[in-house]
N, C-alpha and C positions, 0 to 999 in steps of 0.2 A: 662676177660682181660681188658675190658673198666673200670671196677671198680678199677683195679690196676692202670691203666694209669691216669684216670681222678679223681680218689678218693684218695686213700692212698698215691700215689706217690707225690702229690703236697705238703702236709704238711711234709712228710718225707724228701723231698729235703731240705726244710728249716731247719729241725732238723739236718740233716747231715751237711749242710753248716755252721750252727752256732756252732756245736760241733767240727767238724773236720777241717773245712777250715778257720774259723774265730778265731783269737787269743782271749783268754778268756776276756781280758780287752776291746775288741771291740765288743763283742757280744751284740745283741739287745735282752735283756732278756724278754721283752714283746712279741716280735715276736716269740721267742723261746718257751715261755710258751703257747702261742696260738697254735702254730704248734704241740707241744707235746700233748695238749688236743685234737686237731683234730685227730692226729695220733692214740691216745689211743681210741678214739671213733670208728675209723675204725677197729682197732685191736679187739675191743669187738665184732664187727659184725663178724669178722673172727672167733673168739673164738666160738661164737654161731653156726656159719655154720659148724665148724669142729666137733660139737657134733654128727652130723648125718653121717659124711663121714670121711674116713681115709685121703683123699686128697681133693683137691678143687672141682673137677668135678666128681669124682667117687671114687672107692676103689683102684685105681692105679694112678701112676704118670701121669700127663698130662701137656700140654703146660701151662695151668693155674697155676700150681704149679711152673713151671720153671720161668714164668714171675714174680710171686709174691715173690718167695723165697729170692731174694737179698734185697728186701725192708724190709721184716720181719727180715732177718738176721741183717740188720742195726738197726732196732728198738730194737731187743734183745741185740745186742752188745752195744748199747748206753743207755741201761737200762730203756727203756720205760716200765712202770709198766704193761700195758696190754699184752705186749709180753711175760710176765712171766706166763700167765695163762696156765692151765693144757693142754687144747687141742692144743694150739699153740705150747707148748713145746713138746708134743707128735709128732706133725707134723714135727717140726724141727729135732727131734731125728730120725725120719724115713728118712728125707732128708739127714741127715749127713751120712747115710749108702751108699748113691749114690756117685760113683766116680766123676761124673760131678759136683755135689754140692761141694765135697771136693776140687776139682781143681779150680773151677771158682767162688764159692760163699764164702765158709768158709775160707777166707783169711783175713789177716790184712787190715784194712781200712787205706787209705792214702789220 
């Protein structure tokens, strides 16, 4: 969960702010590009981790998945390339079957 909080969250906040909260003509494209690159680096780490496990900490849903899933949902929804990798997409597909994910995470961004 520290990796989520102090790692991938920081650049993903910037990506979200730039794409969703900032009008297109006011976006800082350099800041956005850097944040996307950093986010993709973290997502590749996640992709590698998910080769050995169905979920983040074991073969069943844990708090680690719950904490990380909204961030990866945003990355996937905003089209970050590494979020489209096979293991991440498998993980997202598993999460989409959970009622809590459907209600609290898999909703339109605003």
